[in-house]
C-alpha positions as CSV (number, residue, x, y, z in Angstrom):
1,M,-74.3,39.4,0.1
2,T,-74.7,38.1,3.6
3,A,-77.9,39.2,5.4
4,A,-77.6,41.8,8.2
5,A,-78.9,39.2,10.7
6,D,-76.0,36.6,9.9
7,V,-73.1,39.4,10.4
8,P,-70.4,37.3,11.8
9,M,-69.0,38.1,15.0
10,P,-66.3,40.9,14.4
11,D,-62.9,40.6,15.9
12,L,-63.4,41.6,19.7
13,F,-59.6,42.1,20.0
14,A,-59.7,45.0,17.2
15,A,-60.5,47.1,20.3
16,E,-59.1,48.1,23.4
17,Q,-62.0,46.8,25.3
18,V,-65.4,45.6,24.2
19,I,-68.1,45.1,27.1
20,T,-71.7,43.9,27.1
21,C,-74.3,45.1,29.8
22,R,-77.5,43.2,30.2
23,D,-80.1,43.5,32.8
24,D,-83.5,42.2,31.9
25,R,-85.6,43.8,34.7
26,V,-85.2,47.3,33.0
27,G,-84.9,45.9,29.5
28,L,-81.1,46.7,29.0
29,R,-79.0,45.1,26.5
30,A,-76.1,47.3,25.5
31,V,-72.6,47.1,24.2
32,I,-69.7,49.4,24.9
33,A,-66.3,49.5,22.6
34,I,-63.4,51.5,23.7
35,D,-61.3,51.4,20.8
36,D,-58.2,53.5,21.8
37,T,-57.3,55.5,24.7
38,T,-53.9,56.8,23.7
39,L,-54.9,60.5,23.7
40,G,-57.4,60.3,26.8
41,P,-60.5,58.5,28.0
42,G,-62.6,57.1,25.2
43,F,-65.5,59.5,24.5
44,G,-68.3,58.5,22.4
45,G,-72.2,58.9,22.1
46,V,-74.6,56.3,23.1
47,R,-76.8,55.1,20.0
48,W,-80.0,53.6,20.7
49,R,-81.6,51.5,17.6
50,H,-82.8,48.1,16.6
51,Y,-80.1,45.8,15.6
52,P,-80.9,42.5,13.6
53,S,-78.5,40.8,15.8
54,T,-75.9,41.3,18.5
55,A,-73.0,40.7,16.1
56,A,-74.4,43.6,14.3
57,A,-74.6,45.8,17.3
58,V,-70.8,44.9,18.5
59,A,-69.8,45.6,14.8
60,E,-71.4,49.1,14.7
61,A,-70.1,49.9,18.3
62,Q,-66.5,49.0,17.1
63,R,-66.7,50.5,13.7
64,L,-67.8,54.1,15.3
65,A,-65.8,53.9,18.2
66,R,-62.8,53.6,15.6
67,A,-64.1,56.7,13.9
68,M,-64.2,58.5,17.2
69,T,-60.5,57.5,17.8
70,L,-59.8,59.4,14.2
71,K,-61.9,62.2,14.9
72,H,-60.6,63.1,18.2
73,A,-56.7,62.6,16.8
74,L,-57.7,65.0,13.9
75,A,-59.3,67.6,15.9
76,E,-56.4,67.6,18.5
77,L,-58.6,66.7,21.4
78,P,-57.4,65.0,24.4
79,Y,-60.0,62.1,24.1
80,G,-59.7,58.5,22.8
81,G,-62.5,56.8,21.0
82,A,-65.4,54.9,22.1
83,K,-69.0,54.3,21.3
84,S,-71.9,52.5,23.0
85,V,-75.1,51.0,21.5
86,L,-78.3,50.2,23.2
87,L,-80.2,47.4,21.5
88,A,-83.8,48.4,21.0
89,D,-85.4,45.2,21.2
90,R,-88.9,46.8,21.9
91,P,-90.4,50.3,21.4
92,L,-88.5,53.0,23.4
93,P,-89.8,54.4,26.4
94,D,-90.9,58.0,26.3
95,E,-88.2,60.5,27.1
96,G,-88.3,61.3,30.8
97,S,-90.5,58.5,31.7
98,P,-89.8,56.2,34.9
99,A,-89.1,53.3,32.5
100,R,-86.5,55.0,30.4
101,T,-84.9,56.9,33.7
102,A,-84.7,53.3,35.2
103,L,-83.0,51.8,32.1
104,M,-80.5,55.0,31.9
105,S,-79.7,54.8,35.4
106,R,-79.0,51.2,35.2
107,Y,-76.8,51.7,32.1
108,G,-74.9,54.4,34.0
109,D,-74.1,51.6,36.6
110,F,-72.3,49.8,34.2
111,I,-70.7,53.0,32.7
112,A,-69.2,53.8,36.0
113,R,-67.6,50.5,36.1
114,T,-65.3,51.5,33.5
115,G,-63.6,53.9,35.9
116,G,-63.8,56.8,33.6
117,A,-62.3,54.9,30.4
118,Y,-65.6,55.5,28.9
119,V,-67.4,58.7,28.9
120,P,-70.9,58.7,26.8
121,G,-72.3,61.7,25.3
122,V,-75.8,62.1,23.0
123,D,-76.1,60.1,19.7
124,M,-78.8,58.6,17.6
125,G,-81.9,57.6,19.7
126,T,-80.6,59.3,23.0
127,T,-81.1,62.7,24.5
128,M,-79.4,65.1,26.9
129,T,-82.0,63.9,29.7
130,D,-80.7,60.3,29.2
131,M,-77.1,61.8,29.7
132,Q,-78.3,63.5,32.9
133,A,-80.1,60.1,34.1
134,I,-76.2,58.3,33.5
135,R,-74.5,61.2,35.2
136,D,-76.9,60.8,38.4
137,A,-76.0,57.2,38.6
138,G,-72.4,58.1,39.5
139,A,-71.1,58.1,35.8
140,R,-69.4,60.8,34.1
141,A,-71.2,62.0,30.8
142,F,-70.9,64.6,28.3
143,C,-73.6,66.6,26.4
144,D,-76.0,67.1,29.2
145,D,-76.5,70.8,28.9
146,V,-75.8,71.9,25.4
147,D,-77.2,70.7,22.1
148,P,-74.1,69.8,20.0
149,G,-76.1,69.8,16.8
150,P,-75.6,73.5,15.9
151,Y,-72.0,73.3,16.5
152,T,-71.7,70.1,14.2
153,A,-73.5,71.9,11.4
154,T,-71.0,74.9,11.6
155,G,-68.0,72.6,11.5
156,V,-69.4,70.7,8.6
157,Y,-70.0,73.9,6.8
158,A,-66.7,74.8,7.0
159,A,-65.4,71.7,5.7
160,M,-68.0,72.1,2.8
161,R,-66.7,75.3,2.0
162,A,-63.2,74.1,1.9
163,G,-64.2,71.1,-0.2
164,V,-65.8,73.5,-2.6
165,R,-62.7,75.9,-2.6
166,H,-60.5,72.7,-3.4
167,A,-62.7,71.2,-5.9
168,L,-64.4,74.0,-7.9
169,G,-62.0,76.9,-7.0
170,R,-65.1,79.1,-5.6
171,D,-67.1,80.5,-2.9
172,M,-70.6,79.1,-2.2
173,D,-72.6,81.7,-4.1
174,G,-74.6,79.9,-6.9
175,V,-73.2,76.4,-5.7
176,R,-76.1,73.9,-5.7
177,V,-76.2,71.8,-2.4
178,V,-78.2,68.7,-1.9
179,V,-78.6,68.1,2.0
180,Q,-80.0,64.6,2.9
181,G,-81.3,64.7,6.2
182,A,-83.3,67.7,7.5
183,G,-82.7,67.0,11.5
184,H,-80.9,69.6,13.7
185,V,-77.5,69.3,11.8
186,G,-79.0,69.1,8.2
187,A,-81.4,72.1,8.8
188,N,-78.5,74.0,10.3
189,L,-76.3,73.3,7.4
190,A,-79.0,74.3,4.9
191,R,-79.4,77.4,6.3
192,Y,-75.8,78.5,6.4
193,A,-75.4,77.4,2.9
194,A,-78.4,79.6,1.8
195,R,-77.1,82.4,3.7
196,D,-74.2,82.5,1.5
197,G,-76.2,82.0,-1.8
198,A,-76.1,78.4,-2.5
199,R,-79.0,77.0,-4.0
200,V,-80.3,74.3,-1.6
201,V,-82.2,71.1,-2.1
202,V,-83.6,69.3,1.0
203,A,-84.3,65.6,1.3
204,D,-85.6,63.9,4.1
205,V,-87.8,60.9,5.2
206,D,-90.0,63.2,6.9
207,A,-91.6,65.0,3.8
208,D,-93.0,67.9,6.0
209,R,-90.0,68.5,7.7
210,A,-88.0,68.6,4.2
211,R,-90.6,70.9,2.8
212,S,-90.5,73.0,5.8
213,V,-86.7,73.7,5.7
214,A,-86.7,74.1,2.1
215,E,-89.4,76.9,2.4
216,E,-87.3,78.7,5.0
217,V,-84.0,78.7,3.0
218,G,-85.9,79.3,-0.5
219,G,-84.9,75.9,-2.0
220,S,-86.7,73.1,-3.0
221,V,-87.1,69.2,-2.0
222,T,-86.2,65.9,-3.5
223,D,-86.8,62.3,-2.8
224,P,-84.0,61.1,0.1
225,L,-83.4,58.0,-2.0
226,S,-82.5,59.8,-5.3
227,A,-80.6,62.5,-3.1
228,P,-77.1,60.8,-3.6
229,T,-77.3,61.0,-7.4
230,A,-79.3,64.4,-7.8
231,E,-78.1,67.0,-10.2
232,C,-75.6,69.2,-7.8
233,D,-72.2,70.2,-7.0
234,V,-72.4,69.1,-3.4
235,F,-74.0,66.2,-1.9
236,A,-74.3,66.7,1.9
237,P,-75.2,63.5,3.7
238,C,-76.6,64.4,7.0
239,A,-78.9,61.3,7.8
240,V,-77.9,57.4,7.4
241,A,-74.7,55.9,7.4
242,R,-73.2,54.0,4.3
243,V,-75.1,56.0,2.0
244,V,-72.4,56.2,-0.7
245,T,-71.8,53.1,-2.1
246,A,-70.2,51.6,-5.4
247,D,-73.5,51.8,-7.3
248,V,-74.1,55.4,-6.1
249,V,-70.7,56.6,-7.1
250,A,-71.5,55.3,-10.7
251,G,-74.4,57.6,-10.9
252,M,-73.3,60.5,-8.6
253,R,-73.3,63.9,-10.4
254,A,-71.7,65.7,-7.3
255,K,-68.4,67.0,-7.6
256,V,-67.8,67.2,-3.6
257,V,-69.4,65.3,-0.8
258,A,-69.4,66.7,2.5
259,G,-71.6,66.2,5.2
260,A,-72.4,65.2,8.7
261,A,-73.4,61.8,8.6
262,N,-71.0,59.2,10.3
263,D,-69.5,56.3,8.5
264,T,-70.7,57.8,5.0
265,L,-68.8,55.4,2.7
266,D,-70.1,51.8,2.4
267,S,-66.8,50.5,2.4
268,P,-63.0,51.6,2.1
269,F,-62.9,51.1,-1.5
270,V,-65.5,53.3,-2.3
271,A,-63.1,56.3,-1.3
272,E,-61.0,54.9,-4.1
273,L,-64.0,55.1,-6.5
274,L,-64.8,58.5,-5.9
275,R,-61.1,59.7,-6.2
276,R,-61.2,57.9,-9.9
277,A,-64.6,59.5,-10.5
278,G,-63.0,62.9,-9.7
279,I,-65.4,63.7,-6.9
280,T,-63.9,65.3,-3.8
281,Y,-64.6,63.4,-0.8
282,V,-64.3,65.2,2.7
283,P,-64.1,62.5,5.2
284,D,-66.9,62.8,7.7
285,F,-64.8,62.0,10.6
286,I,-62.9,65.6,10.2
287,A,-66.1,67.4,8.9
288,N,-68.7,66.4,11.7
289,A,-66.0,66.9,14.7
290,G,-67.7,70.5,15.7
291,G,-70.2,68.7,18.6
292,V,-67.2,67.1,20.2
293,I,-65.0,70.3,20.0
294,Q,-67.9,72.3,21.6
295,V,-68.2,69.5,24.3
296,H,-64.6,69.8,24.9
297,A,-65.1,73.5,25.0
298,G,-67.5,73.4,27.8
299,Q,-65.1,71.4,29.9
300,V,-62.3,73.6,29.5
301,G,-64.0,77.0,29.4
302,W,-63.3,78.3,26.3
303,S,-65.1,81.7,25.2
304,E,-67.6,81.7,22.4
305,E,-64.9,83.2,20.1
306,E,-62.2,80.5,20.8
307,L,-65.0,78.0,20.3
308,A,-65.9,79.7,17.0
309,A,-62.2,79.8,15.9
310,R,-61.7,76.2,16.5
311,L,-64.7,75.2,14.5
312,E,-63.6,77.1,11.6
313,R,-60.0,75.5,12.2
314,I,-61.7,72.3,10.5
315,G,-62.0,73.9,7.2
316,D,-58.2,74.3,7.4
317,R,-57.5,70.7,8.5
318,V,-59.8,70.0,5.4
319,T,-57.6,72.0,3.1
320,A,-54.3,70.3,4.5
321,V,-55.7,66.8,3.9
322,L,-57.3,67.4,0.4
323,E,-53.9,68.9,-0.7
324,D,-51.8,66.1,0.6
325,A,-54.1,63.8,-1.1
326,S,-53.9,65.3,-4.5
327,A,-50.1,65.5,-4.1
328,A,-49.8,62.0,-3.1
329,G,-52.2,60.5,-5.3
330,V,-54.2,58.7,-2.6
331,T,-57.7,59.3,-1.2
332,P,-58.5,61.9,1.3
333,V,-59.2,59.1,3.6
334,E,-55.8,57.8,3.5
335,A,-54.3,61.0,3.8
336,A,-56.5,61.7,6.8
337,L,-55.6,58.3,8.4
338,Q,-51.8,59.2,8.0
339,V,-52.1,62.2,9.9
340,A,-54.4,60.7,12.6
341,E,-51.6,57.8,13.0
342,R,-48.8,60.3,13.2
343,T,-51.0,62.1,16.1
344,L,-51.4,58.7,17.9
345,R,-47.7,57.8,17.7
346,R,-46.9,61.2,19.3
């Protein structure tokens, strides 16, 4: 296997636009990937983390930007797909500190140069305060007022219920659910499942956080590394990307995979392995659209009732995709891609 640090430079022309940003004075190195603007300006979060190489950073930005294109197309939102990554070559400055504000303000300058083709939002490692600094620099930014996490969890839970109905023919009462990742989204997902009678198992790299959520919902804890192959009906990945690999599928005992984590599958072929194993996979780019739906609701002024209805509609989309996949003998990913492609062609 190729080492992460030796990832070859991806095809830069696979996206509409790839932009690199650098300012050594504030410690800024960033990549903006604008995948597709057919439906509108490219909207996608700013991810701030360590990358082993520039190529790895570019590859992740492009891959996640493509996922945002699909997410918006399937959610029927007027945005294209984009994503950006900040390379954390040194410890991250504290939120709200002068150093962090200066870096984000400078990044806002670069984003403003896209002329609105890229609209950033919160993602791994960034906060609503960061988005405000970007906006103050003159760029458009989303997610600066409301935490999208609970809305993402609501949509994921609607997707999970649809997956369980399709695969198991039942509601959530008594279903054993393993939630990997007890952050804002995972913790709320655990609460929603427990509320409906599911037996919840929580896994997180922060053992105290996992224990706290488990105690709140009357569940138990498990090791995060063994969570994908734990005894359960539903595996809900809500933490790291690419957690479902070919090796994991071989040992997986869940009948449904439905979670919030972006880029859940290690490779496209893993979707086929899941299908052959009789495991229903709910594509992450459908399930985790609740956050972007909430952001759009704030932009156009939907009522809370309208927003709630739109989040529940995620379950309807999941049902349609799973039924299409079963009828055609293809993976849910393939069926979802066909829907997205039809939307983009329109």
